[in-house]
N, C-alpha and C positions, 0 to 999 in steps of 0.2 A: 504493500500500500504506500509506503514512504517513497519508493522509487516511482510509482505512478504519479503521486502528487508532485514530486520534483520535476518529472518530465512535463506534466501539465503546466506548471508555473513557467518552466523554461520556454515551452512552445507558445504559451499565451504572450509572454514578453516578446518573443521573436516576432509574432504577428503584429503586435502593437508597433514595434520599431519598423518592420518591413513595410507596413501599409500607412505609415506616417501619422498614426495616432499619437498624440503628445504624451498621454499618461503611459508609463509611470515616470517619464522624464520631463514632466511639466514643471516649469519654474515658478516658484513663489518667492517674491521679494518682500522683505520686511525692513523697515527703517525706523530709527528712533526719531521722535518729533524734533529734537534739537539738531539733527543731521550728523551726529557724532559717529554713527555706525549704521551700516547697511549690510544685510546678509541675504543670500539667495540659497534656496533649497530645491531639491527634487524629491518626488515621492519615492523613488527607488532608493531603498535603504534609509529613508528619512535623512538624506545626505545633504550636508552643506557644501555648496559648490563655489561660492564666492563669499569673501568677508572683507568689506571695505571700511577702514578706519583712517583717521587723519594722522599724518606724521608731524614732526616738530615744525615744519614749514607751513602747515595748514593744508597740505595736499593729501587727497585720499589715495590709499594703496590697498590692493587686494593681497592679503597676507597669508592666504592658504593655497596649497597646491590643488590641482584638479585638471579637468578636461574642458576644451571648447565644445566638444561633442559629448554630452553627458551619457549617451548610450554606451560609451566605452566603459562606464562603471560596470556594465555586464560583460562586455565582449573583450576587454583588454586581457590577454592571457597572462600578463605580468601580475595582475590583481594586486596593486599596491595598497588598496583599502583607503581611498581618499575621503576622509571626513564623514563616514556614516555612523549610525548606531550599530554596534557590533554585538551579536548574541547568537544563540541563547547563552553561550558561554565564551567569553573573550579569552584571548591568549591561548595557551596550550593545555591539552589534556593528554596525559601519558597513555600511550598505546590506544588512544581513542576508546578507553574503557574506564568505567567507574561503577560503583555499587551504591545502593541505598538500603540501609545506612552505609556510610562510607567506610572503606577498609583500605589498608595499604596494599598495593599490588594486587588488586582484585583479579581473581582467576577467571579466564574466559568462560569456563563452564560452571562457575560458582552461582549461588543463589542471589537473586535480585541484582544481577550484573547486566549492564547495558553496554552496547557496542555502537559507536557512531563512526562514520567514515573518517579515515585518516587522510590528511592532505599536506603533510609537512615532514621534512627530514626523511624522505623516502619511505613514508608510511609508518614512521615510528610514533607519530602523535597527531592529534587534531588541532588545527589552528583556527581561531576566530569562528567557532560554531559549526565547522564542517565545510563540505564542498559548496553548499548553498546556504551560508549563514544569513543572518538578518540583513547584512549589508547588501546581499544580492537577492532580496525579496521585494515584492511590490507592497508598499505601504499605501494607505488611503488617507486623504485629508478629511478630518472630521470637523474642524473649525479653523477659521482664519480671520485675522484682523490686520490692520496696517502694521502692527508691531509684534504679532505672534502667529504661529501656525502649529497645529496639533495633528499628528499622524497616528494612525492605528495599524497594527499588524497582528494577525492571528497566526501563530505558529502551531500548526495542526500536527503535533508530534513529528515535526520535521527532523530529518537526519538521524532518526532513531532515538531521540530523547523521549522520555515518558511524558504522557499527558499533553494537553493543549495549553498554550500560554497566550494570553491576550495582553498586548503591550500598547501603551499610549506614550508618545514622545512629543514634548512641547518645547519649541524654540521661541525665545522671547528676546527682544532688544529693548533697551531703556536709555533714557537720557544719561549723559555722562560716560558714554562709551561702554555700555554693559551688554553682554550676551549671556543668556542663561539657558541651559538645557536641562530638562527633567524628564525622567521616564518612570512610569508606574506600571507594574505588571502583576497579573494574577495567573495562577496555574490550577488546572483541574486535578492534577496528581502531584505527588512529591517529585520534585525535579531540581537539578542544579540550575541556578541562575547567577550569572556574573557578567555584567555588561561593561562596555566602554564607548566613548566617542573618540574615534581614531583620527584626530586632527593633525595634519602636517603643517607646521608653521615655518614661514620665512618672513620675518618682520621687516625686511628691506624690500620685499617683493621684487628682488633681482634688479633693484635700482641702486647702484653705488657699491654693490657687493654681489658675489655669486655663490656664497655658501653661508653656513651658520656658525662657523668656527669662532667668529669674533662676537657672537651673541653672548651676553652675560646670563648666567643661569644660577638660580638658587633653588635648592630642594631641601625641605625641612625633614631630613631623614638621616639617621645614623646607622642604618643597616639596609643591605641589599639581599634579595633572595639568591642563595647559591643554587646554580643549575648545573646539569650535566651537559654532555656534548649535544643532546637533542633539545637543549634550552628548557627542560622541565626540572622542577625543584628536586633537590636532594633531601630537603627537610632542614637544612642548615641555613644560617645567615652569615653574611660577610660584614664585619665591622668596617665602616667606610674610612675610619681614621687612617691617615697616612697612605691612602690609596687614591687613584684617579676618580673613584666614585664619590668623593667627599665634596658636596656642593652646599654644605651647611653655611659656609662663608662664600658669598657670591664670587664666582670667577667665570672667565670665558670658557665656553665649551671646549675650545681648542687648547687650553692650557694643559700641559703634560700630555699632549696628544700622542707622542711616540710611545707612551706607556699604556695606551689603550689597545695596542695590537693584540688580537685574540680575545678581547673581552666580550665581543659580540658574536663570537663563533669562530670556527676555523677559517683563517684567512681574512677575517674581518677586522677592520680598525674603527674604533668608535664605541658607542654604547647601544645596548639593547637589553636593558635590565629592569627589574622591578624593585623600586625603592619602597620601603614600608615607612609611612609617616610616623614621626615621633609624637605628634600631638593631634588634637581635634582640629582639622583644617577647614571647618565650616565657617569659622569666624575670622580667620586670618589666612593669608595665602600659604598654601603648601608648596606652590611653585611660583617663581617669578622669573620672567624672561624679558630681556630688553636688548635693543641694538643702539649703538652710538650713531650709526649711519642715518637711520630714519628717525631716531629718537622715540620710536614706539616702544612702550612698556606694557607687558601683560602680567597681570596678577590673577592666579587661579585659586579660588576657594572651592571646597568640595566636601561632600559627606562621605567620600570613599576613603578607605584606609591605606591605599597604595597608589603608585603611579609608575607606569612603564615609560621610559625615555629611550627613544630609538633615533639614532642619528642618520638613518636612511642609507646605510652602506650599499644595499642591494638595489637601490632605486635606479631605474633607467627607462624613463617614459617621456614622450614629447611634452614640452611645456605648453601652457596656454599662450595665446598670442600676447596677452598683456604682460606675460613674463618672458617675452623674447622668443616664443615658439612660433610655429612648430619645428623650425630648423634646428633649434637647440633643445636638448633634453634636460629633464630633471635627473640628476645623477647623484652619486654618493655625496653625502654631507651638504646637499643643497637645501635641506629642510630638517627639522626635528619634529618627530611625532611625540606628543605628550598625551598619554592615555590614562585618565583617571579610572581606577578599577579596584577590585578586591585582591586578596592574596591569590596569586596565580596557582592553578591546579590544587587548591586546598581540598578539593573533592577526592584527591588521591594522597593527601598528606594529613592523615587524622591526628598526628602528633601535635599539630598546631592548635587544635581545638577550635577551628574556625568553621562556623556553620553556614554553608551556602546552599542548603536545601530548602526550597519553598514549596508551598502547596495551599490547599484550602485552609483558610483562616490565617495564613501567613503570606502577606503580599511582599513584593520586592519594589524598592525604590532606588533611583540613581539621580544624583543632582550635581551639577558643577556650574560655577559662575566665572565668567571671563571678563575682567575689568581692564579697559585700555586707558592709558594716559600717555604723556610724553615726558621725556627727560631731555635736558639741553646741556 
């Protein structure tokens, strides 16, 4: 049944694209009344496709990556996951396997064990919800104003997860350069839920610089999740002190860059790790990012306990025209993805004592606020 549903969604989407029907790549634009921020979204993946904020000179820049042809969100074989809502379970799941209640190294033929398609590290794990996660599903607009849009998605036991999940994602912009995204989800059966909004940032918008190595970064975290060669947790944590992972004191992403070789995988230079926040980041920024070139500063507050920071080593996709494309590509280190999320693969790491199982009577919520200002 899951394969039939997946095939139906794929064919339906193909027909929409082939015969020129706009949905699910219909563009919704929302703007703050004071003109400080404008964002554009498509129904496919509840994806943000453009985000315009003003630099220190008063000029608007589109500071997120994406496509000029948004249908490539489905068809691009590279699948870089440009700015959608990611689910039903973000990041990686070891062996594409988990059990409810959770156990360590769930056996394939064990009781209450679920198997979902693997799509990462040559079939060793599941990444971002499976082959067709929420970022490659058709969402539907249920309400819209000049400053907000709400999308709905019904995950009908997709990719082998148990039960149906109904999710509502709301994007809102406010005066003072504020973007807020919230998600509320309910499930008909016990199921793991852990979402993220997978935004790729370049605060210069490729004007005056071509990468993010000189962007300043602060992360309120003293520990990073230790992972194996497949980027799944070992159960341990790394103390960031005296390592390149230490952004408790703000520094440029490219500081100590030579020491980052191998930190994001074999042959990779840069970062692709999960930081665990030290504090409640709903009242003060857990992450701050800014650029001296544009003067744009981003402060992120969130109700999530962790954040994945990925400096886009494997990226190689044609740029938007506004970013100098399509003759130029987005390549390694030209953006940084900052993904507010939960403890990665906690459903296979019971020693952490983190409960990511939701169902009747226990709803899931996700919220992050992005506040933009300028520094001179």
